[in-house]
N, C-alpha and C positions, 0 to 999 in steps of 0.2 A: 507713080510714078508720085517724088510732092510736087504736089499744095503748091499756088502762089500764095505770095503773104497777105494779098488784102482778107485771103481767104481763111484765110490762118484765125489773121487779124478779129474778122469773123465770131470766134474762136472764142476770145479771152475779153476779156477786164477786169481792170479799165486796161485802153490802150491808148495810148498818142500815136498821132503823127509818127514822129520822130524813131519808136519804137519798129514802125513795119519797115522787111525787109522784103527785097525780092521776094524767098522765101522760103519766106517765115516770122515772124515777131519775138525781138526780144525785150527776152523777162527782164522784171527789176530785180533786188535781194529786197525782199521784207526782213529776216530776223537774222540769227546767227544762232547758233544754236550745241553748245560742249555738249556731252555725253556726265551722262556721273556716275553711274550703275548700268553695273554687266545691261547684258541682250541674250533673246536666245531662239533657235530656230532649231526646233527638232519636226520630227517625222509626225504628226500628233501637236502643232501652232505655231505661234510664237509669243515674243514678250519685243516690244523697245523698250528700253533698257533709259535708264530713267536724266531725264536736261535739265537747261537754268537755258534763259538769254540768256547771252551776253546779253553786254550795256554798254552803249556806246559815248563817246568823248559830249560834247560841246554842244563841238554840228554835227553832229548823228551821222557816228562813223565809227564805223570798229574796229581796231586797232588789230591784227593778230597776232599770231606770232605760229612758227611751225604747229604743225598738226593737225589735224581730222576736226573736219566741226561739217556742223548742217546746214543745209541755205537750207529757210523755204523766202520759197519766188510767190513778189504782187503780187498777182494775177490770175484772179478765178479762170478755172482750163475746162472745156466740158469739146471733148472728145468726142464729135461728132461719129455714123454710126456707117459699118465699110473703113472704117482710116485707123491709123496708130497712130499715139503721135514717140517723134526723139526726144531731148534736149544736149545741147554742147555745149560746153563755153563756146563764149566769143574769143578768143582769141588774144585779145586788150590781159585772161587771168594766167592765158603756159604764155607771153613776154614776161608776164612778174612771177615769173614759177607759181605758178596756180592753175591743180586746179581743176576738170567737176565731175562728179560722176553721178552718168543715171538709171535711168532698168526704162522695159519700156510702161508705154504707159498706155493701155490697151484701150479697141471699139469703150464706148458709154463710162467713161471714170468723168466724174467731175470731182473738183478741189482743185487746190491747191499746194501745189508738190512738195515739195523738198527733195537735195540732191546734198553732194558728201562733196563737200568743201577742201578737197586734200592743200593745201601751203608750206609750202618749201621755202619759206621766203618772209619775214617779216613784211606784212601789208595793211594797206587802211584805206579798206573800201570801205561807201560811206546807201548806207539804208539810201534808197528810192535810185543805186549807179548800174546801170544794165551787169550783167554781168551772162549772160544764159543765152543764148538761138532756140526758139523751141516753133518746128516744124512739125508737116505732117504727112504722113503720104497714105494714098489706093492702099488698102488694106483689105481681103475675105477673111470671115467669124464665120465660127458656125454662134456662138452664144454674146454678149454684155459685158461688164465686168462689174462685179459686187463682191466686188472683198470686201475683205473688209477696212481702208487704206479710199472708201469712193464717200466724199460726200467729206473730208482730211483737208481743216485750216479752216472753216467760213461760220467767220465766226453768228 
């Protein structure tokens, strides 16, 4: 069962009232990165390829051409025990020929996560714009998350 937007909002910071939806919370765009070097995923571990943060124009917007980017969200997220998190793109992205892909967010994860932003047609995205919706669902689990992305992007 998915939790209410107000329950989800209590697991994020910062959150403005307009971000809270009936069944989740809108996530905002903090930064956009472009991968510069190859990564590696093997049976013995992983390496994330080097990235560079793209600059914004004078108005704080990213002008993105078609391609793949990494979008970092502005909110710090804490997945409570007995829950699992999912991130979905807002329909405005899809209606503008863009898609956002993410993985499962396990119980116990804390950090400012990222998603793969696929751009299929030129778009301008403003820093702070709502680009995704985060939802939480009840979930059984044996352990909580203790992987290498724990605490990511927390300054």
